[in-house]
N, C-alpha and C positions, 0 to 999 in steps of 0.2 A: 521393908514396905516401900511401895512407890507413892509419891505424893500426887494428888490430883489437883490440877491448877484450874482456876477460873481467871481468864485474861481478857482484858480489853486491848484489842490490836488495831493497827492501821493496815488495811489491805489494799493492794493495788491490783486492778484487773483490767483486762482489755476486752472491749466489746466492739466488734467491727473494726474501724480504724481509729477509735478513740480510747484513751486511757483514763481511768477513773480511780479515785482514792476514796475509801470508805471506812468508817470505824465499825468494828463488829466484836462480838464476844465469842469466846471459845472456852469450852470445858474439856480438858484433855489430861492424859497421864504421860504424854510424849513430850520430849524437849521441843522447844519452839521451832527449831530448824527441821524437825522431822514430822511436824503435825500434818502437813498437806501430802506427805508421802505414805505414812502408815495409818493415820486416823481417818478411815473412810467415812465414818458417820459425820464427822466435822467437815470434811471436804465436800461431801454431797449436800450438807445443809447450807454451806456457804455458796456453793455453785447455784443451788435453787434460789437463795436469797438475792444474788447478784444478777443472775441470768434468766431466771424463771424457768418453767417447765418446758416451754416450747422452743427455746433458743436452739438453733441447729449448727451454729458456727463453732469455731475452736474456743474452748474455755481454758484460759490461763490466769492464774492468781499467784501472788507472792505476798508473804507477810513482810511488811517494811519495818514495823516497830511495835514493841510491846508497850502500851501506854500504862497499863496497871496489871498487877499479878497478885493473886491471893491463893494461898493453899487452903482448899475446902475439905480435904479428907485424904485418906490413904488407901491404896489398893494393894492387893496381894498377888495379883496375876503377873506372870512374866510379860514384859513389854512386847516382845515380837513373836508371840505364839497365838 
């Protein structure tokens, strides 16, 4: 069974020519280094939170640090299907 994590993370993102850091929450079953690659729901939610719906420029984010991590359940699905 795959653990489901609730994490508080520090995310860095670039908007225009400026870089920002912001704390955000994530609920995912993926390892932290694969969240923004495979977990499209989390990635879309973070993009909307940081950039809004009308932002037209390039959207880039990186997870810098995990501040808090709790296991909130277990899933039975295969991770990459």
